[in-house]
C-alpha positions as CSV (number, residue, x, y, z in Angstrom):
1,X,18.0,-15.5,-5.0
2,X,14.3,-14.7,-5.9
3,X,12.4,-12.4,-3.7
4,X,8.9,-12.4,-2.9
5,X,6.7,-9.3,-3.1
6,X,7.2,-8.3,0.5
7,X,5.2,-5.1,0.5
8,X,2.1,-7.0,-0.3
9,X,0.7,-10.4,1.1
10,X,1.8,-13.2,-1.1
11,X,-0.9,-14.8,-3.2
12,X,-2.9,-17.2,-1.5
13,X,-5.0,-20.2,-2.9
14,X,-8.8,-19.1,-3.2
15,X,-9.8,-21.4,-0.8
16,X,-7.4,-19.7,1.8
17,X,-8.6,-16.2,0.5
18,X,-12.4,-17.1,1.5
19,X,-11.8,-18.1,4.6
20,X,-9.5,-14.9,5.4
21,X,-12.4,-12.8,4.0
22,X,-14.9,-14.3,6.0
23,X,-12.7,-13.9,9.1
24,X,-12.3,-10.1,8.4
25,X,-16.0,-9.8,7.7
26,X,-16.7,-11.1,11.0
27,X,-14.2,-9.6,13.1
28,X,-15.4,-6.1,11.2
29,X,-18.7,-7.2,12.7
30,X,-17.3,-7.4,16.1
31,X,-15.8,-3.8,15.6
32,X,-19.2,-2.5,14.8
33,X,-21.0,-4.2,17.6
34,X,-18.1,-2.8,19.9
35,X,-18.8,0.7,18.5
36,X,-22.1,0.8,19.0
37,X,-23.5,1.3,22.8
38,X,-26.9,2.7,21.7
39,X,-29.0,2.5,18.6
40,X,-27.6,4.8,15.9
41,X,-27.6,5.4,12.1
42,X,-24.9,4.6,9.8
43,X,-24.2,7.9,9.5
44,X,-23.6,8.7,13.3
45,X,-21.6,5.2,13.6
46,X,-19.2,6.6,11.0
47,X,-19.0,9.9,12.2
48,X,-15.7,10.3,14.3
49,X,-16.3,10.6,18.0
50,X,-15.4,13.9,19.4
51,X,-14.6,12.5,22.9
52,X,-12.7,9.1,23.9
53,X,-15.2,6.2,23.0
54,X,-13.9,3.0,24.8
55,X,-16.3,0.9,22.8
56,X,-15.0,2.0,19.7
57,X,-11.2,1.6,20.8
58,X,-11.6,-1.7,22.5
59,X,-13.3,-2.9,19.3
60,X,-10.6,-1.7,17.3
61,X,-7.9,-3.5,19.6
62,X,-9.7,-6.9,19.4
63,X,-10.3,-6.8,15.6
64,X,-6.6,-5.5,14.5
65,X,-5.0,-8.2,17.5
66,X,-6.9,-10.9,15.4
67,X,-6.1,-9.9,12.0
68,X,-2.6,-9.5,13.1
69,X,-2.7,-12.8,14.6
70,X,-4.2,-14.6,11.5
71,X,-1.7,-12.6,8.8
72,X,1.2,-13.8,11.1
73,X,0.3,-17.3,11.0
74,X,-1.3,-17.5,7.7
75,X,2.3,-16.1,6.3
76,X,4.2,-18.4,8.7
77,X,2.5,-21.8,7.5
78,X,1.6,-20.8,4.0
79,X,4.6,-19.2,3.0
80,X,7.8,-19.4,5.3
81,X,7.1,-22.8,6.5
82,X,7.7,-24.3,2.8
83,X,11.3,-23.2,3.0
84,X,14.0,-23.9,5.4
85,X,14.5,-21.3,8.4
86,X,18.0,-20.3,9.3
87,X,19.7,-18.1,11.5
88,X,19.0,-14.1,11.0
89,X,20.8,-12.7,8.0
90,X,20.7,-10.0,5.7
91,X,20.2,-9.7,1.9
92,X,20.9,-7.0,-0.5
93,X,18.2,-6.7,-3.0
94,X,18.7,-3.2,-4.0
95,X,19.4,-4.2,-7.7
96,X,16.2,-5.6,-8.1
97,X,13.1,-4.6,-10.1
98,X,14.4,-1.3,-10.9
99,X,13.5,-0.3,-7.2
100,X,9.7,-0.2,-8.0
101,X,9.4,-2.9,-5.1
102,X,11.1,-0.2,-2.8
103,X,8.7,2.6,-3.8
104,X,5.9,-0.1,-2.9
105,X,7.4,-0.6,0.4
106,X,7.1,2.9,1.3
107,X,3.5,3.4,0.0
108,X,2.4,0.3,1.9
109,X,3.8,1.6,5.0
110,X,2.5,4.9,4.7
111,X,-1.2,3.8,4.0
112,X,-1.2,1.6,6.9
113,X,-0.1,4.5,9.3
114,X,-2.7,6.4,7.8
115,X,-5.7,3.8,8.2
116,X,-4.6,3.2,11.7
117,X,-4.4,7.0,12.7
118,X,-8.0,7.2,11.0
119,X,-9.5,4.4,12.8
120,X,-8.0,5.6,16.4
121,X,-9.3,9.2,15.6
122,X,-12.9,7.6,14.7
123,X,-12.7,6.4,18.4
124,X,-12.0,9.8,19.7
125,X,-8.0,9.1,20.3
126,X,-6.3,12.8,20.1
127,X,-4.9,13.3,16.8
128,X,-1.4,13.4,17.7
129,X,-1.7,10.4,19.8
130,X,-3.9,8.6,16.7
131,X,-0.9,9.5,14.0
132,X,2.2,8.2,16.7
133,X,0.4,5.3,17.0
134,X,-0.5,4.9,13.4
135,X,3.0,5.5,12.2
136,X,4.3,2.9,14.7
137,X,1.7,0.4,13.7
138,X,3.0,0.8,10.1
139,X,6.4,0.3,10.9
140,X,6.0,-2.9,13.5
141,X,3.6,-4.5,10.8
142,X,6.4,-4.0,7.7
143,X,9.0,-5.0,10.2
144,X,7.7,-8.0,11.4
145,X,7.4,-9.1,7.5
146,X,11.6,-8.1,7.4
147,X,12.3,-10.1,10.4
148,X,10.4,-13.3,9.1
149,X,12.3,-12.7,5.7
150,X,15.6,-12.6,8.0
151,X,15.2,-16.1,9.4
152,X,14.2,-17.9,5.9
153,X,17.2,-19.1,4.0
154,X,15.3,-18.3,0.8
155,X,15.1,-14.8,1.7
156,X,16.7,-12.5,4.1
157,X,16.5,-9.1,6.0
158,X,16.6,-6.4,3.3
159,X,18.1,-3.2,4.7
160,X,16.7,-1.6,1.3
161,X,13.1,-2.6,2.2
162,X,13.5,-1.4,5.7
163,X,14.6,1.8,4.7
164,X,11.6,2.3,2.1
165,X,9.5,1.2,5.2
166,X,10.7,3.9,7.2
167,X,10.5,6.3,4.7
168,X,6.8,5.9,4.4
169,X,6.5,5.9,7.9
170,X,8.4,9.3,8.1
171,X,6.2,11.0,5.6
172,X,3.2,10.3,7.3
173,X,4.2,11.3,11.0
174,X,6.2,14.4,9.4
175,X,3.3,15.9,7.9
176,X,1.3,15.7,11.1
177,X,4.4,17.0,13.1
178,X,4.6,20.1,10.4
179,X,1.0,20.7,9.2
180,X,-1.4,18.5,11.6
181,X,-2.7,17.2,8.3
182,X,-1.6,15.0,5.2
183,X,-1.2,17.5,2.3
184,X,1.2,14.6,0.3
185,X,0.0,11.2,0.1
186,X,1.6,7.9,-1.6
187,X,-0.9,6.0,-4.0
188,X,-0.7,3.1,-6.1
189,X,-2.4,2.2,-9.9
190,X,-1.8,-1.0,-11.7
191,X,-2.3,-1.8,-15.7
192,X,-1.7,-5.2,-17.3
193,X,1.3,-5.6,-19.4
194,X,2.6,-8.2,-22.1
195,X,5.3,-9.4,-19.5
196,X,3.8,-12.1,-17.3
197,X,3.3,-14.3,-20.4
198,X,7.0,-15.1,-20.4
199,X,7.5,-15.8,-17.0
200,X,4.0,-16.4,-15.3
201,X,5.7,-18.1,-12.2
202,X,7.5,-15.1,-11.4
203,X,5.2,-12.1,-12.7
204,X,1.9,-13.8,-12.0
205,X,-0.2,-16.3,-13.8
206,X,-3.6,-14.4,-13.1
207,X,-5.0,-10.7,-12.7
208,X,-5.0,-11.1,-9.0
209,X,-1.1,-12.5,-8.9
210,X,0.2,-10.0,-11.3
211,X,-1.3,-6.8,-9.5
212,X,1.0,-8.2,-6.6
213,X,3.9,-9.5,-9.0
214,X,4.3,-7.7,-11.8
215,X,6.3,-4.4,-11.2
216,X,5.9,-3.6,-14.8
217,X,2.3,-2.5,-14.6
218,X,2.7,-1.1,-11.0
219,X,2.9,2.8,-10.5
220,X,3.3,4.9,-7.2
221,X,2.8,8.2,-7.2
222,X,3.5,11.1,-4.6
223,X,0.0,13.2,-4.7
224,X,0.2,16.8,-3.7
225,X,-3.1,18.2,-2.3
226,X,-3.0,21.6,-4.0
227,X,-5.4,23.5,-1.8
228,X,-3.7,22.4,1.1
229,X,-0.6,24.7,0.4
230,X,-2.8,27.8,-0.4
231,X,-4.6,30.2,1.8
232,X,-7.9,29.3,2.0
233,X,-9.3,32.8,0.6
234,X,-8.5,31.3,-2.7
235,X,-11.4,28.7,-2.6
236,X,-9.2,26.4,-5.0
237,X,-11.0,22.9,-5.1
238,X,-10.0,21.0,-2.0
239,X,-10.0,17.6,-3.8
240,X,-7.7,18.5,-6.8
241,X,-4.2,17.3,-6.6
242,X,-0.9,17.2,-8.7
243,X,0.9,14.1,-8.6
244,X,4.3,12.6,-9.6
245,X,4.6,8.8,-10.6
246,X,7.3,6.4,-10.9
247,X,7.3,3.2,-12.5
248,X,9.3,0.9,-14.9
249,X,8.9,-1.6,-17.7
250,X,10.8,-4.5,-19.7
251,X,11.6,-6.7,-16.4
252,X,10.9,-10.4,-16.8
253,X,13.5,-11.4,-14.1
254,X,14.5,-9.4,-10.9
255,X,18.0,-8.3,-11.6
256,X,18.4,-9.4,-15.4
257,X,16.0,-11.0,-17.9
258,X,16.1,-14.5,-18.7
259,X,16.7,-15.7,-21.9
260,X,14.2,-18.7,-22.1
261,X,11.9,-19.9,-19.2
262,X,11.2,-23.7,-19.0
263,X,12.5,-24.3,-22.4
264,X,10.8,-21.4,-23.9
265,X,12.8,-18.4,-25.5
266,X,11.8,-15.0,-24.0
267,X,12.3,-11.7,-26.3
268,X,14.9,-9.3,-25.3
269,X,13.5,-6.4,-23.6
270,X,15.1,-3.2,-22.5
271,X,14.6,-2.4,-19.0
272,X,13.7,1.3,-17.9
273,X,12.6,3.5,-15.7
274,X,9.5,5.7,-16.2
275,X,8.7,9.2,-14.3
276,X,5.0,10.4,-14.5
277,X,3.3,13.9,-14.2
278,X,-0.5,13.8,-13.8
279,X,-3.6,14.9,-12.2
280,X,-5.1,13.3,-9.4
281,X,-8.1,13.6,-6.7
282,X,-8.6,13.4,-3.0
283,X,-12.4,12.5,-3.2
284,X,-12.9,12.6,0.3
285,X,-11.8,16.1,0.8
286,X,-15.1,17.2,-0.8
287,X,-17.3,19.7,1.2
288,X,-20.6,18.5,2.5
289,X,-19.9,14.5,2.4
290,X,-21.7,12.4,5.1
291,X,-19.4,10.6,7.4
292,X,-20.2,7.5,5.3
293,X,-19.6,8.9,1.9
294,X,-16.0,10.2,3.4
295,X,-14.9,7.1,5.0
296,X,-15.9,5.0,1.6
297,X,-14.1,7.8,-0.5
298,X,-11.0,7.3,1.6
299,X,-10.0,4.2,-0.9
300,X,-9.0,7.4,-3.1
301,X,-6.3,8.0,-0.6
302,X,-4.6,5.0,-1.5
303,X,-5.5,4.3,-5.3
304,X,-4.5,7.1,-7.7
305,X,-7.7,8.3,-9.9
306,X,-6.7,7.5,-13.7
307,X,-6.5,10.6,-15.7
308,X,-4.4,12.1,-18.5
309,X,-0.7,11.7,-17.9
310,X,2.7,13.1,-19.0
311,X,5.5,10.2,-19.1
312,X,9.3,10.9,-19.6
313,X,11.4,7.3,-19.6
314,X,15.0,6.5,-20.4
315,X,14.6,5.2,-23.9
316,X,12.3,7.7,-26.0
317,X,11.6,10.5,-23.7
318,X,8.1,12.3,-23.4
319,X,5.0,10.4,-24.1
320,X,1.3,11.9,-23.4
321,X,-1.2,9.5,-22.3
322,X,-5.1,10.6,-22.6
323,X,-5.8,8.0,-19.9
324,X,-3.3,6.1,-17.6
325,X,-3.7,4.2,-14.4
């Protein structure tokens, strides 16, 4: 049974992406207007409110409700509607893609929780409440996709995916409860590989599809912020991280590689796991940044910074990459 990449939205036609992009921009404008009750600069706008700001929170709820509706309807109409529905059922896909997809689920859930918590904190919601709502939002969104899978004959509810979703959310909420901050984050990186050319329908026929579908090029990272674990008196750079990564290669099919696709032979590839050790950054932690710069640089909380990396894999041991992403 072929699985779609449930940890990310399925690839949509360009026309649809443009429409969704315009819709999101419009909704973002609504959020901006809702958050500004008096004229202010961009820096003031992006600065988190020190008290509860009903305009910002209301704008956030409106925008997120609209986006959630668009995503749910869009998934059903553009993806699930193409296949017959069924009674709720389970599907065990733990043997697929050498579990790269599972790490992707955890990473996505973690980052949804982090973003939601940040938006609520920007609206003046108390840290503990915003963290809890962020965690619940991440789990709810990922659970929605799994439930929709469970009612489609093409797929099924994956307990493995759900456990990964929960793990990502627990990592976020657990750190807040333990440290009242995020010392460890889950990040993503991608590089192109040779494998999609042999099965483009499964691994993607263009760059944007391959980012989502080609698990060979995806790497996921546990990024540890060093300064967060040290006394402040050490004055260690707050933006510098150490990170451990996971990936895999040699995968043309989900569980095993096909010998041919559309009548064309596929070379024999060995499927193997990869483990990485590298440096990373949390650029938004740099001292003295403006609220706008901090907000923009938080993309670095989701995407790993390219850097030298040491790889160990199951085939030929250690490799050093001067520049890996």
